[in-house]
C-alpha positions in Angstrom: -50.4 106.1 -5.1 -47.2 106.9 -4.3 -46.9 109.2 -7.1 -50.4 110.9 -6.4 -49.8 111.7 -2.5 -46.1 112.6 -2.8 -47.2 115.4 -5.2 -45.8 114.6 -8.1 -49.1 114.8 -10.2 -50.8 117.9 -8.1 -52.0 118.3 -5.0 -55.4 117.2 -3.6 -57.7 114.7 -4.3 -61.6 113.8 -3.8 -62.3 110.8 -1.8 -66.1 109.9 -1.0 -66.9 110.5 2.3 -68.1 107.4 4.5 -66.5 105.5 2.0 -64.2 102.3 3.3 -61.2 104.7 1.4 -61.8 106.9 4.1 -62.3 105.0 6.6 -58.5 103.0 6.0 -56.9 106.5 5.3 -58.4 107.9 8.5 -56.9 104.9 10.4 -53.5 105.0 8.6 -50.3 104.6 10.5 -48.1 108.0 10.8 -46.0 108.0 7.7 -48.0 105.4 5.6 -49.7 106.1 1.8 -53.3 106.1 3.7 -51.8 108.6 6.1 -50.9 110.8 3.2 -53.9 109.8 1.3 -55.9 110.9 4.4 -54.0 114.7 4.3 -54.5 115.7 1.3 -58.1 114.4 0.7 -61.0 116.8 0.1 -63.7 114.4 1.8 -66.8 115.2 -0.4 -70.4 114.0 -0.2 -71.7 112.2 -3.6 -70.0 109.9 -5.6 -67.3 110.0 -7.9 -70.6 110.0 -10.4 -71.6 113.0 -9.3 -68.2 114.7 -9.5 -67.3 113.9 -13.4 -67.7 117.0 -14.7 -65.4 118.2 -12.3 -63.3 115.3 -12.8 -63.3 116.2 -16.3 -62.9 119.8 -16.0 -59.6 119.4 -14.1 -60.8 120.6 -10.9 -59.0 117.8 -9.2 -55.8 116.5 -10.0 -57.8 113.3 -9.2 -60.7 111.2 -7.6 -59.8 108.3 -5.8 -63.0 106.2 -7.1 -64.3 102.8 -7.5 -63.5 100.8 -10.5 -66.8 100.0 -11.5 -67.8 104.4 -11.0 -64.6 105.0 -13.2 -65.7 102.6 -15.6 -69.6 104.1 -16.0 -68.3 107.8 -16.4 -65.5 106.5 -19.1 -68.8 104.5 -21.0 -71.2 107.3 -20.0 -68.9 109.8 -21.3 -67.8 108.5 -24.6 -71.0 107.5 -25.5 -71.9 111.4 -25.2 -69.0 113.3 -26.3 -67.3 110.3 -29.0 -63.9 111.1 -27.0 -61.8 110.1 -24.2 -62.0 112.5 -21.5 -60.3 110.8 -18.6 -57.1 109.2 -17.6 -57.8 105.9 -15.8 -54.1 105.0 -13.8 -53.1 101.5 -14.6 -52.3 100.5 -11.9 -54.9 99.3 -8.8 -53.3 100.4 -5.4 -56.0 98.2 -3.5 -56.5 94.3 -4.7 -60.2 95.8 -4.9 -62.3 97.5 -7.5 -60.8 101.2 -6.6 -59.1 102.8 -9.4 -58.1 106.6 -9.8 -59.4 109.0 -12.4 -57.6 112.0 -14.2 -58.4 114.9 -16.7 -57.2 113.5 -19.7 -54.2 115.3 -21.1 -53.7 116.0 -25.1 -50.6 113.7 -26.8 
């Protein structure tokens, strides 16, 4: 998460409006990771699943989503495309089902 909020992998990311993450980010202590998430976030209506094509196209450096939604995006996309078009961060940043999805990059 520090790589995301530091700008090391781009700037700006989606956070679902009204989500628990929005509430946590808005109430983050100054200088905290949550405060930095809030400062760089675009709060979007809808879910990460609704925005999956924009994520795949690279219109956002990242989207902070719940793990279940990311797994659904990966599964549906691979079933339709027969290739992986997303990258999911290996580290979870909360002891919950939240994760971060990125556009896949050719190796």
